[in-house]
Steps between C-alpha positions, in 0.01 A plus 500: 500500500386154401439257782692175453288190552565128512286192440375328815320166516237432766589150626141437614324590175777485240401848387780720368494871575745786474603678820743784568857379529609461862142447625433148617124426487354282773305198382489335843213705639140527389404867502132435440322665798207262504729196516712669766191569713381142464842373607501731802149391593599133478798561726286685756239224487760234574624706794142546625435125489781438749376755756321338801120547506510702824749740346288525184197595709704769672621634166146510362366672811765769483440540126124539548556751779744708297268489199206608712703785651608604152143501370385694806772757435378535142140566597538696823459823300215403266512646153195374314322824424414375151317199646323621815450836676764548769553745785790639295283596205368838393148356515547428870606859571195625313281261701638633830427856385147399405441341842626815672243689296221279630472236228293193581656156557562323171535136405877527460814361660867589481804275498737574790751216507560144389554161661762239423371144438606371843326787680184432300511140622556604860209745493270268309433734207517425130560856378837671506385860551413689820221750432344800669127519419342836427283495814813456717682767301213741556508441875878552519490813284237656724698405813841628384547570132841664542677196649326237286744508203798435729308219675426327171857552382622319813239229443661411167778339705268359764564131441875542475517699825256305718579499871200305625172356373201413719171350390181627662142445385621380162712811443878540486643761736836589349779698662775613263779756482627733230780756521513483879125543543250235611155444358189297576283362222187289501450261207197288421421243234198558279312169508359550151804620305763336725699825492690652792383850587631771730220610733707733717854635525670744734842608624574399860 
């Protein structure tokens, strides 16, 4: 079956094309996505200009808060095994086994969780990762190796689930909850590396 077509003239360009009979092409709209986005942006910008400054500040504050919460949600379960050693890695499990077997303290550290930009500012640190140094890991393994994995799993959500933070002798005493259980953690800032390290953690 041959499709019947008719000549159609674009009134904007004068170009003549053939279209299926009964189909009326639209020449009134620009279907270029880039142009459409620019038009939409211009309209939003004009609307924004007429919003009072106080309302703008409120909008920006809510936007920054929602963005920060979104970023925190993205990093609450860190997944950067290809970049740094984490407490979720096979290497960490092997290290725990080695410590149980009497291995000496090594110059290593393990990534436990991450910090959103606003939390970094509040705590006065420039690094986004919370670490557990090998000497602390060794102490905790000797004290209670069986419960340590679950403690560190809970600590991955520490910042998101904070109940209370106290500062004592330059250390952060953090109370947080996870799955109906409460935990205490002690964090300290390494003056040289400016990293935030866990120095103790326990379930209440």
